[in-house]
N, C-alpha and C positions, 0 to 999 in steps of 0.2 A: 785458581779453580775456575772452571768454566761457569759463566753466568747462569746457564740453564741448569747445571747440576746444583748450584747454590740455591736457585729458586725452587728446584725440586725438593731439596732437603728442608728448606725453610717452610714451604707451604704444604708439604705432604708428610714427610717423616716426623717433623717436630709435633704437629697436632696428633698424629697417630701414636707416637710414644707417650704423649701427655694423656691421651685417652686410655691407653693400657695401664699406666700408673694409677690413674684415678679409679678405674674399675677393679683393679687388683687389690686395692686397700680393703681390709676387713674391718667392719665395725665391731668394736669390742662390746660384748654383752654386759649389760648391767647385772649386778648380783641379784636384783629383784626380778629380772626377766623370767626366771624359772618359776617363781612363786605366783606370778600373775597368769601363768598358762595353766588352764584347767587340765586335770588328768582323770583317768577312769580306771585306776589300778588298785584302789583300796588303800590310799595313802593316809586315810584318817585326817583329812585336811578340809578346812573351810577358809575361803578367801573372799573378801569383798572390799570395796571402796566405801568408806563412810564419810560423807560430805567431803570427798576428795582425798582422804587419807587412807592408806593401805592398812587393812586388818588381816592378819594371817594367823590362823589358829590350827596347830597341828597337835594332836593329843591322843591319849589312849581312849578307845571307844568305850563309852558307857561307864567310865570310872571318874568319880568326882575328884579331880586333882586340879592343879593350877591351870592347866589347859586340857580341855576335853572336848570331844565331838562324839555324837551318837546318832543312831537312827533306830527307830522302832516301828514295827507294823502294829498299829492299834486295831481295835475292833472295826473301825470304818475309815482309817486314815493312815498316812505315812507321817511320822513325826521326826523332824531333823532338828538337832540342837547343837549349840556350841557354847562354851563359856570360857572366859579368860579371867583369871584372878592374879596374874603376875604383875600387872601395872598398878602400883599403889596410888597413882594419881586418879585413876578411874577404876575403883574396885569392882564394878560390875560392867561386863561387856558380854551380854548374853543375847543369843539369837535363838528363837524357837519358831519353827515353821511347821504348820499343820497343812496337809494336803488331803482333800476330800476324795481319796481313793485308796484302795489296798493294793491294786495292781495297775500302776500307771503305764500309760502308753509312752514309749520313747519318742522324743521330739514333739510332744504336744504340750501347749501351755496350760497350766493349772493355776487359776487365779486363787489367791489366798483369801479365806473367809473363815467365819466361825464354823466349828465342827459340831454338828448336832448328833446325838442329843446332849452331849456333854458341854457344849458351848465353849470348848477350848478355842483360843484364837491365837493367830500368829502375832508375835511381838518381838521387839528389840528393847533391851534394858541397857541404858548407858549412864554412867556416872554413879548414881545412887539407886538403890533397889526400888525406889518410888518413881524413877524416871522411865516409865513404861510407855513405849510408842506402839500403838496397835496398827496392824497393816491396813492400808487403804486397799480394799478389795477390788477396786476398779483399775488399779495400776500395778499392784504387787503380784508377782507370779513366780512359779517354778517351772522349769522344763527339764525333765529327766533325759540324760544321755546314755545312761546304763542303769538297768534295774534287773538284777538276777539274784541267784542264791548266794553269791559271794560279794558283790559290790553294788552299792547304790550311789550314782553320781549324776550331776546335773548342774544347771546354772539357775540363777535367780536374780530378781530385782525386787527391792523392798522399799516402799514409801510408807513411813509411819507418821502418825499424828498423836498428840496428847494435849490435854488441858485446855483451859480457857485463860487467856487467849490462846488460840491454837499454836502449838509448836510442832515443827516437822523435823524429820530425819530422813535421809536418803542413803540407802545401801545399793550400790549398783556394781556392775561387772562381777557379780558374785558367782561363786561356784563351790561345789562340795564334792568330795570323793571319799566315801566312807565304806570301810570293810564291814561285812555282816558277820564275819567270823570273830568270835570273842573267846 
């Protein structure tokens, strides 16, 4: 073989073929990829990371069962909740979020705080029913991505504190997608 042809193959074709092989390989999707992606279709799902661990609750809206999610429009607020009773190691895994508006604006941050005049407050209960973490209203918020007659969906971040000495919990990368049809 001619030296120039050999050099051409060695320095041009081989790297080219290597590049094609590398970029044509597909990354396999993790089975959890689909649950970490927020939806807005009324899937009756709430997802969040709790101190780095995934929590995925999909249930029947408004029905007290092992897994349930719900949304209610109260007199002066939107109330989003989820509860999980399947895990016997942690019998309580409840999230209750109150937002001070009846008609939220899509893509606007709503910081979590007490709801007046009822003083309802956003909280997370983990472990035992007495392990209640109340929302830090300076860092915890909800952002709605869909709010209409059929679906309420959005994302949230929740920082909670409880007790003396103060204990904290962090729920981040959270999202909810709840049907209003029941």
